[in-house]
C-alpha positions as CSV (number, residue, x, y, z in Angstrom):
1,M,-47.9,-20.8,-65.7
2,A,-51.1,-20.4,-63.7
3,L,-51.2,-21.9,-60.2
4,S,-54.0,-24.4,-60.0
5,I,-55.5,-27.1,-57.8
6,M,-55.1,-30.5,-59.3
7,H,-56.7,-32.8,-56.6
8,L,-58.6,-32.5,-53.3
9,F,-58.8,-35.1,-50.6
10,T,-60.3,-35.5,-47.1
11,K,-60.3,-38.1,-44.4
12,V,-63.4,-38.4,-42.3
13,K,-62.4,-40.9,-39.5
14,P,-59.4,-42.8,-38.1
15,G,-58.3,-45.7,-40.2
16,S,-60.4,-44.7,-43.2
17,A,-59.0,-44.1,-46.7
18,M,-58.5,-40.7,-48.2
19,V,-61.6,-39.6,-50.2
20,E,-61.1,-37.6,-53.4
21,L,-63.6,-34.8,-53.9
22,K,-64.1,-32.0,-56.4
23,T,-64.6,-29.3,-53.7
24,L,-63.5,-28.7,-50.1
25,N,-65.1,-26.2,-47.7
26,L,-62.4,-24.4,-45.6
27,K,-63.5,-22.8,-42.4
28,V,-61.3,-20.3,-40.5
29,G,-60.4,-21.4,-36.9
30,H,-61.3,-25.0,-37.8
31,G,-59.8,-26.4,-41.0
32,I,-61.5,-28.5,-43.6
33,E,-65.2,-29.2,-42.8
34,G,-65.7,-32.9,-42.1
35,D,-62.0,-33.7,-42.0
36,I,-60.4,-35.7,-39.2
37,N,-57.6,-33.1,-38.7
38,A,-59.9,-30.1,-38.3
39,D,-59.0,-28.5,-34.9
40,P,-59.1,-24.8,-33.9
41,I,-55.7,-24.7,-32.2
42,S,-53.8,-27.0,-34.5
43,P,-51.1,-25.7,-36.9
44,R,-51.6,-28.8,-39.2
45,Q,-55.2,-28.5,-40.3
46,V,-54.3,-29.0,-44.0
47,L,-51.6,-30.8,-45.9
48,I,-50.6,-29.4,-49.3
49,V,-48.2,-31.0,-51.8
50,R,-46.9,-29.9,-55.1
51,Y,-47.9,-32.0,-58.1
52,E,-44.4,-31.7,-59.5
53,D,-42.9,-33.3,-56.4
54,I,-45.2,-36.4,-56.3
55,L,-44.7,-36.8,-60.1
56,D,-41.0,-36.8,-59.6
57,L,-41.3,-39.4,-56.8
58,S,-43.7,-41.5,-58.8
59,I,-46.3,-41.2,-56.0
60,K,-50.0,-41.2,-56.8
61,P,-52.1,-38.3,-55.7
62,G,-53.6,-39.0,-52.2
63,E,-50.9,-41.5,-51.1
64,L,-49.1,-39.0,-48.9
65,R,-52.5,-38.4,-47.2
66,E,-52.5,-34.8,-48.5
67,N,-55.6,-32.7,-48.7
68,I,-54.6,-30.4,-51.6
69,V,-52.4,-31.1,-54.6
70,V,-51.3,-27.9,-56.4
71,A,-49.4,-27.3,-59.6
72,G,-47.3,-24.4,-60.8
73,I,-45.8,-23.1,-57.6
74,E,-42.0,-22.6,-57.9
75,F,-40.1,-24.6,-55.3
76,E,-38.6,-21.5,-53.7
77,N,-42.1,-20.0,-53.1
78,F,-43.6,-23.2,-51.6
79,I,-42.2,-22.6,-48.2
80,P,-43.5,-22.3,-44.6
81,G,-44.7,-18.7,-44.1
82,S,-46.3,-18.5,-47.5
83,L,-49.9,-17.4,-48.0
84,L,-52.1,-19.2,-50.5
85,T,-55.2,-17.2,-51.6
86,F,-57.9,-19.0,-53.6
87,E,-60.5,-17.6,-56.1
88,S,-63.3,-17.8,-53.5
89,G,-61.4,-15.7,-51.0
90,A,-60.4,-18.7,-48.9
91,A,-56.8,-18.5,-47.7
92,I,-54.3,-20.9,-46.1
93,R,-51.1,-20.0,-44.1
94,L,-48.4,-22.5,-44.6
95,T,-46.9,-23.3,-41.2
96,F,-44.1,-26.0,-41.4
97,Y,-42.9,-28.9,-43.4
98,C,-44.7,-32.2,-42.9
99,E,-42.1,-34.7,-41.6
100,P,-41.6,-38.0,-43.5
101,C,-43.0,-40.8,-41.4
102,K,-42.8,-44.6,-41.4
103,Q,-46.4,-44.9,-42.6
104,I,-45.3,-43.7,-46.0
105,A,-41.9,-45.5,-46.1
106,N,-43.3,-48.1,-48.6
107,L,-43.8,-45.3,-51.2
108,V,-40.2,-44.4,-51.6
109,K,-36.8,-46.2,-51.6
110,S,-35.5,-43.9,-48.9
111,L,-37.3,-41.5,-46.6
112,K,-34.4,-39.1,-47.3
113,S,-35.5,-38.8,-50.9
114,I,-38.8,-37.3,-49.7
115,Q,-37.3,-34.8,-47.3
116,G,-38.8,-31.4,-48.2
117,K,-41.2,-33.0,-50.6
118,R,-43.7,-34.6,-48.1
119,G,-45.7,-31.4,-48.4
120,I,-46.3,-28.4,-46.1
121,L,-48.9,-28.1,-43.4
122,G,-51.1,-25.1,-43.0
123,V,-54.0,-23.4,-41.2
124,V,-57.1,-21.9,-42.7
125,I,-57.1,-18.1,-42.1
126,K,-60.1,-17.2,-44.4
127,S,-63.1,-19.3,-45.1
128,G,-64.4,-20.3,-48.5
129,Q,-64.8,-23.2,-50.9
130,I,-62.0,-24.4,-53.1
131,Q,-62.4,-26.6,-56.2
132,V,-60.4,-28.7,-58.6
133,N,-59.0,-26.8,-61.6
134,S,-59.5,-23.4,-60.0
135,N,-56.6,-21.0,-59.7
136,F,-54.9,-19.4,-56.7
137,Q,-52.1,-17.0,-55.8
138,V,-49.1,-17.4,-53.5
139,Q,-47.3,-14.8,-51.5
140,A,-44.0,-16.1,-50.1
141,N,-42.7,-15.0,-46.7
142,K,-46.1,-13.4,-45.8
143,F,-45.8,-14.9,-42.3
144,L,-43.1,-16.1,-40.0
145,A,-42.5,-19.8,-40.5
146,L,-43.1,-22.0,-37.5
147,S,-40.0,-23.8,-36.2
148,E,-39.4,-27.3,-37.5
149,N,-38.3,-28.1,-33.9
150,P,-41.2,-29.3,-31.7
151,Y,-39.6,-28.0,-28.5
152,K,-39.4,-24.5,-30.0
153,R,-43.0,-24.7,-31.0
154,F,-43.8,-25.7,-27.5
155,L,-42.1,-22.6,-26.1
156,N,-44.0,-20.4,-28.6
157,F,-47.3,-22.0,-27.6
158,I,-46.9,-21.7,-23.8
159,I,-45.9,-18.0,-23.9
160,K,-49.3,-17.2,-25.3
161,I,-51.3,-18.8,-22.4
162,P,-53.0,-15.8,-20.7
163,N,-52.9,-15.0,-17.0
164,G,-55.6,-16.9,-15.2
165,K,-55.9,-19.7,-17.8
166,V,-54.5,-23.2,-18.1
167,V,-53.8,-25.8,-20.8
168,T,-53.5,-29.5,-20.7
169,Y,-50.9,-31.9,-22.1
170,K,-53.4,-32.9,-24.8
171,Q,-53.9,-29.3,-25.9
172,I,-50.2,-28.7,-26.2
173,I,-49.9,-31.8,-28.4
174,K,-52.5,-30.4,-30.7
175,G,-51.3,-26.9,-30.5
176,I,-47.7,-27.7,-31.5
177,G,-48.7,-30.1,-34.2
178,V,-47.2,-33.4,-33.1
179,D,-48.7,-36.9,-32.5
180,N,-49.6,-38.4,-29.2
181,S,-46.3,-40.1,-28.8
182,Y,-45.0,-36.7,-27.7
183,L,-47.0,-37.0,-24.5
184,R,-43.9,-38.8,-23.2
185,A,-41.8,-35.8,-23.9
186,M,-43.9,-33.4,-21.8
187,P,-42.0,-34.1,-18.5
188,T,-38.7,-33.5,-20.3
189,Y,-39.9,-30.3,-21.9
190,L,-41.2,-29.0,-18.5
191,K,-38.0,-29.8,-16.7
192,K,-36.0,-28.2,-19.4
193,T,-38.1,-25.0,-19.3
194,S,-38.9,-24.7,-15.6
195,A,-35.7,-22.7,-14.9
196,A,-36.5,-20.1,-17.5
197,D,-39.1,-17.4,-17.4
198,Y,-42.0,-19.3,-19.1
199,P,-45.5,-19.8,-17.6
200,V,-45.2,-23.5,-17.2
201,H,-47.3,-23.3,-14.0
202,R,-50.3,-22.9,-16.3
203,I,-49.8,-26.4,-17.7
204,L,-51.7,-29.3,-16.3
205,D,-51.7,-33.0,-17.1
206,S,-54.4,-34.3,-19.4
207,K,-56.8,-34.9,-16.5
208,G,-56.3,-31.5,-14.9
209,Y,-53.9,-32.4,-12.2
210,L,-50.9,-30.2,-11.2
211,I,-47.5,-31.3,-12.4
212,T,-44.8,-32.7,-10.2
213,Y,-42.0,-31.0,-12.2
214,V,-43.3,-27.5,-11.8
215,N,-42.1,-25.6,-8.7
216,N,-44.7,-23.7,-6.5
217,Q,-47.4,-24.4,-9.1
218,K,-50.3,-24.3,-6.7
219,N,-49.4,-20.9,-5.3
220,K,-48.7,-19.4,-8.7
221,L,-52.1,-20.6,-10.0
222,E,-54.0,-19.3,-7.0
223,T,-52.2,-15.9,-7.3
224,E,-53.8,-15.7,-10.8
225,G,-57.3,-16.4,-9.4
226,I,-57.4,-20.1,-10.3
227,K,-59.0,-22.3,-7.7
228,V,-57.0,-25.4,-6.9
229,F,-58.7,-28.3,-5.2
230,P,-57.1,-31.3,-3.2
231,E,-58.2,-34.7,-4.2
232,E,-58.5,-37.0,-1.2
233,N,-57.3,-40.5,-2.2
234,F,-57.8,-42.9,0.7
235,L,-55.7,-45.5,-1.2
236,S,-52.6,-43.3,-1.1
237,D,-50.5,-41.5,1.4
238,T,-50.4,-38.4,-0.8
239,N,-53.1,-36.1,-2.1
240,K,-53.1,-34.7,-5.6
241,N,-54.2,-31.2,-6.4
242,F,-56.3,-30.4,-9.5
243,V,-58.0,-27.6,-11.3
244,D,-61.6,-27.8,-12.7
245,I,-60.4,-27.2,-16.2
246,K,-63.7,-26.4,-17.7
247,N,-63.7,-23.1,-15.8
248,Y,-60.1,-22.0,-16.8
249,L,-59.2,-23.8,-20.0
250,W,-57.6,-21.7,-22.7
251,E,-59.0,-22.5,-26.1
252,D,-57.7,-19.9,-28.4
253,N,-58.5,-20.4,-32.1
254,T,-56.6,-17.4,-33.3
255,M,-53.0,-18.5,-32.6
256,Y,-52.0,-18.9,-36.2
257,L,-54.2,-16.4,-37.9
258,E,-51.7,-13.5,-37.8
Protein backbone atom coordinates (compact mmCIF):
# COMPACT_ATOMS: atom_id res chain seq x y z
CA MET A 1 0.00 0.00 0.00
CA ALA A 2 1.33 3.43 -0.98
CA LEU A 3 1.98 5.90 1.81
CA SER A 4 -0.09 9.00 1.18
CA ILE A 5 -1.19 12.30 2.71
CA MET A 6 -4.90 12.32 3.53
CA HIS A 7 -5.42 15.74 5.16
CA LEU A 8 -3.44 18.91 5.93
CA PHE A 9 -4.20 21.49 8.61
CA THR A 10 -2.68 24.64 10.05
CA LYS A 11 -3.42 26.99 12.92
CA VAL A 12 -2.61 30.65 12.42
CA LYS A 13 -3.23 32.23 15.82
CA PRO A 14 -4.05 31.34 19.45
CA GLY A 15 -7.65 30.32 20.01
CA SER A 16 -8.41 29.90 16.33
CA ALA A 17 -9.74 26.73 14.75
CA MET A 18 -7.62 24.43 12.61
CA VAL A 19 -7.81 25.37 8.93
CA GLU A 20 -7.81 22.55 6.38
CA LEU A 21 -5.69 23.17 3.28
CA LYS A 22 -4.67 21.32 0.15
CA THR A 23 -0.99 22.24 0.49
CA LEU A 24 1.46 23.21 3.23
CA ASN A 25 4.83 24.89 2.82
CA LEU A 26 7.49 23.35 5.04
CA LYS A 27 10.56 25.43 5.84
CA VAL A 28 13.72 24.01 7.37
CA GLY A 29 14.69 25.59 10.69
CA HIS A 30 11.18 27.01 10.99
CA GLY A 31 8.30 24.58 10.55
CA ILE A 32 5.06 25.16 8.65
CA GLU A 33 4.91 28.61 7.08
CA GLY A 34 2.17 30.65 8.75
CA ASP A 35 1.54 28.12 11.52
CA ILE A 36 1.43 29.16 15.17
CA ASN A 37 3.85 26.40 16.20
CA ALA A 38 6.60 27.39 13.78
CA ASP A 39 9.76 28.01 15.80
CA PRO A 40 13.42 27.43 14.92
CA ILE A 41 14.42 25.70 18.16
CA SER A 42 11.25 23.71 18.85
CA PRO A 43 11.14 19.91 18.47
CA ARG A 44 7.37 20.12 17.97
CA GLN A 45 6.95 22.13 14.78
CA VAL A 46 4.60 19.60 13.20
CA LEU A 47 2.09 17.06 14.53
CA ILE A 48 1.44 13.98 12.38
CA VAL A 49 -1.21 11.30 12.98
CA ARG A 50 -2.07 8.08 11.21
CA TYR A 51 -5.45 7.99 9.50
CA GLU A 52 -5.85 4.41 10.71
CA ASP A 53 -5.58 5.53 14.35
CA ILE A 54 -8.15 8.31 14.22
CA LEU A 55 -10.48 6.04 12.26
CA ASP A 56 -10.16 3.41 14.98
CA LEU A 57 -10.88 6.04 17.65
CA SER A 58 -13.80 7.56 15.66
CA ILE A 59 -12.10 10.97 15.72
CA LYS A 60 -12.56 13.33 12.80
CA PRO A 61 -9.46 14.61 10.97
CA GLY A 62 -8.23 17.86 12.54
CA GLU A 63 -9.76 17.30 15.98
CA LEU A 64 -6.44 16.25 17.50
CA ARG A 65 -5.06 19.58 16.24
CA GLU A 66 -2.74 17.68 13.96
CA ASN A 67 -1.12 19.20 10.89
CA ILE A 68 -0.73 16.12 8.72
CA VAL A 69 -2.88 12.99 8.48
CA VAL A 70 -1.11 10.14 6.73
CA ALA A 71 -2.22 6.69 5.64
CA GLY A 72 -0.38 3.46 4.97
CA ILE A 73 2.43 3.63 7.55
CA GLU A 74 2.75 0.44 9.54
CA PHE A 75 2.40 1.09 13.27
CA GLU A 76 5.90 -0.26 13.97
CA ASN A 77 7.46 2.22 11.51
CA PHE A 78 5.53 5.23 12.79
CA ILE A 79 7.86 5.91 15.70
CA PRO A 80 10.05 8.76 17.01
CA GLY A 81 13.31 8.77 15.08
CA SER A 82 11.69 7.96 11.74
CA LEU A 83 12.25 10.13 8.68
CA LEU A 84 9.38 11.06 6.35
CA THR A 85 10.46 12.18 2.87
CA PHE A 86 7.88 13.72 0.53
CA GLU A 87 7.69 13.91 -3.26
CA SER A 88 8.84 17.55 -3.29
CA GLY A 89 11.99 16.69 -1.34
CA ALA A 90 10.58 18.10 1.91
CA ALA A 91 11.42 15.97 4.93
CA ILE A 92 10.32 15.70 8.56
CA ARG A 93 12.15 14.06 11.44
CA LEU A 94 9.79 12.54 13.99
CA THR A 95 10.94 13.57 17.48
CA PHE A 96 8.63 12.23 20.22
CA TYR A 97 5.05 11.18 20.89
CA CYS A 98 2.52 13.93 21.47
CA GLU A 99 1.17 13.49 24.97
CA PRO A 100 -2.61 13.12 25.47
CA CYS A 101 -3.95 16.29 27.07
CA LYS A 102 -7.12 17.41 28.80
CA GLN A 103 -8.04 19.63 25.85
CA ILE A 104 -8.89 16.53 23.80
CA ALA A 105 -10.39 14.49 26.64
CA ASN A 106 -13.88 15.04 25.24
CA LEU A 107 -12.97 13.11 22.10
CA VAL A 108 -12.42 9.74 23.79
CA LYS A 109 -13.86 7.84 26.74
CA SER A 110 -10.44 7.56 28.35
CA LEU A 111 -7.17 9.33 27.65
CA LYS A 112 -5.50 5.94 28.11
CA SER A 113 -7.19 4.74 24.94
CA ILE A 114 -5.38 7.40 22.93
CA GLN A 115 -1.92 6.72 24.39
CA GLY A 116 0.47 6.26 21.49
CA LYS A 117 -2.23 7.28 19.01
CA ARG A 118 -2.23 11.03 19.70
CA GLY A 119 0.32 11.39 16.93
CA ILE A 120 4.03 12.08 16.75
CA LEU A 121 5.68 15.49 16.75
CA GLY A 122 8.39 16.41 14.31
CA VAL A 123 10.73 19.02 12.88
CA VAL A 124 11.22 20.05 9.27
CA ILE A 125 14.73 19.13 8.14
CA LYS A 126 14.28 19.84 4.40
CA SER A 127 12.11 22.52 2.85
CA GLY A 128 9.39 21.97 0.27
CA GLN A 129 5.67 21.95 -0.38
CA ILE A 130 3.49 18.97 0.49
CA GLN A 131 -0.01 18.33 -0.81
CA VAL A 132 -3.02 16.14 -0.19
CA ASN A 133 -3.05 12.80 -2.05
CA SER A 134 0.70 12.91 -2.70
CA ASN A 135 2.94 10.04 -1.66
CA PHE A 136 5.94 9.88 0.66
CA GLN A 137 8.47 7.44 2.06
CA VAL A 138 9.35 6.48 5.62
CA GLN A 139 12.68 5.33 7.06
CA ALA A 140 12.32 3.98 10.60
CA ASN A 141 15.12 4.56 13.14
CA LYS A 142 16.89 7.08 10.89
CA PHE A 143 17.54 9.30 13.93
CA LEU A 144 17.71 8.87 17.67
CA ALA A 145 14.30 9.38 19.24
CA LEU A 146 14.07 12.23 21.72
CA SER A 147 13.27 11.19 25.27
CA GLU A 148 9.66 11.17 26.34
CA ASN A 149 10.91 12.57 29.67
CA PRO A 150 11.03 16.42 29.64
CA TYR A 151 13.86 16.51 32.19
CA LYS A 152 16.05 14.35 29.97
CA ARG A 153 15.27 16.63 27.02
CA PHE A 154 16.25 19.54 29.29
CA LEU A 155 19.65 17.94 29.91
CA ASN A 156 20.11 17.24 26.20
CA PHE A 157 19.27 20.87 25.41
CA ILE A 158 21.59 22.57 27.90
CA ILE A 159 24.69 20.52 27.05
CA LYS A 160 24.53 22.09 23.59
CA ILE A 161 24.72 25.70 24.84
CA PRO A 162 28.11 26.98 23.62
CA ASN A 163 30.77 28.64 25.76
CA GLY A 164 30.10 32.39 25.94
CA LYS A 165 26.37 32.06 25.18
CA VAL A 166 23.25 32.06 27.36
CA VAL A 167 19.66 30.90 27.14
CA THR A 168 16.54 31.93 29.03
CA TYR A 169 13.82 29.91 30.70
CA LYS A 170 11.48 30.69 27.81
CA GLN A 171 13.94 29.37 25.26
CA ILE A 172 14.37 26.17 27.20
CA ILE A 173 10.59 25.68 27.30
CA LYS A 174 10.46 26.02 23.51
CA GLY A 175 13.58 23.95 22.97
CA ILE A 176 12.41 20.94 24.96
CA GLY A 177 8.88 21.05 23.56
CA VAL A 178 6.73 21.64 26.64
CA ASP A 179 4.08 24.21 27.48
CA ASN A 180 4.55 27.30 29.64
CA SER A 181 3.36 25.50 32.77
CA TYR A 182 6.84 23.98 32.89
CA LEU A 183 8.30 27.37 33.80
CA ARG A 184 7.44 26.39 37.38
CA ALA A 185 9.63 23.31 37.02
CA MET A 186 12.76 25.22 36.05
CA PRO A 187 13.99 25.86 39.65
CA THR A 188 13.55 22.16 40.41
CA TYR A 189 15.42 21.16 37.26
CA LEU A 190 18.26 23.55 38.11
CA LYS A 191 18.60 22.35 41.68
CA LYS A 192 18.55 18.76 40.48
CA THR A 193 21.25 19.44 37.90
CA SER A 194 23.52 21.93 39.68
CA ALA A 195 25.63 19.23 41.36
CA ALA A 196 26.35 17.52 38.04
CA ASP A 197 28.70 18.68 35.32
CA TYR A 198 26.20 20.57 33.18
CA PRO A 199 26.54 24.23 32.07
CA VAL A 200 23.58 25.47 34.12
CA HIS A 201 25.41 28.76 34.69
CA ARG A 202 24.50 29.65 31.09
CA ILE A 203 20.80 29.69 31.99
CA LEU A 204 19.07 32.96 32.88
CA ASP A 205 15.51 33.71 33.86
CA SER A 206 13.17 34.98 31.18
CA LYS A 207 14.23 38.60 31.74
CA GLY A 208 17.96 37.93 31.68
CA TYR A 209 18.61 37.87 35.43
CA LEU A 210 21.03 35.45 37.04
CA ILE A 211 19.55 32.47 38.88
CA THR A 212 19.54 32.08 42.65
CA TYR A 213 19.91 28.31 42.42
CA VAL A 214 23.15 28.37 40.39
CA ASN A 215 26.37 28.52 42.37
CA ASN A 216 29.07 31.01 41.36
CA GLN A 217 27.13 31.92 38.22
CA LYS A 218 28.47 35.46 37.88
CA ASN A 219 32.12 34.39 37.95
CA LYS A 220 31.56 31.49 35.57
CA LEU A 221 29.83 33.74 33.03
CA GLU A 222 32.50 36.43 33.26
CA THR A 223 35.21 33.78 32.78
CA GLU A 224 33.55 32.99 29.44
CA GLY A 225 33.62 36.65 28.42
CA ILE A 226 30.02 37.46 29.23
CA LYS A 227 29.47 40.88 30.83
CA VAL A 228 27.30 40.80 33.93
CA PHE A 229 25.75 44.04 35.17
CA PRO A 230 24.34 44.91 38.59
CA GLU A 231 20.85 46.35 38.71
CA GLU A 232 20.50 48.94 41.41
CA ASN A 233 17.12 48.65 43.02
CA PHE A 234 16.53 51.41 45.54
CA LEU A 235 13.37 49.71 46.78
CA SER A 236 15.29 46.62 47.87
CA ASP A 237 18.25 45.84 50.08
CA THR A 238 19.64 43.48 47.46
CA ASN A 239 20.85 44.07 43.93
CA LYS A 240 20.22 41.62 41.11
CA ASN A 241 22.75 40.84 38.42
CA PHE A 242 21.71 40.55 34.79
CA VAL A 243 23.06 39.93 31.31
CA ASP A 244 22.19 41.96 28.24
CA ILE A 245 20.86 38.89 26.51
CA LYS A 246 20.66 40.39 23.03
CA ASN A 247 24.48 40.25 22.92
CA TYR A 248 24.88 36.67 24.12
CA LEU A 249 21.66 34.81 23.40
CA TRP A 250 22.08 31.39 21.80
CA GLU A 251 19.54 30.89 19.04
CA ASP A 252 20.54 27.68 17.33
CA ASN A 253 18.11 26.48 14.65
CA THR A 254 20.07 23.34 13.79
CA MET A 255 19.57 21.37 17.03
CA TYR A 256 17.28 18.75 15.56
CA LEU A 257 18.51 18.66 11.99
CA GLU A 258 21.03 15.82 12.47
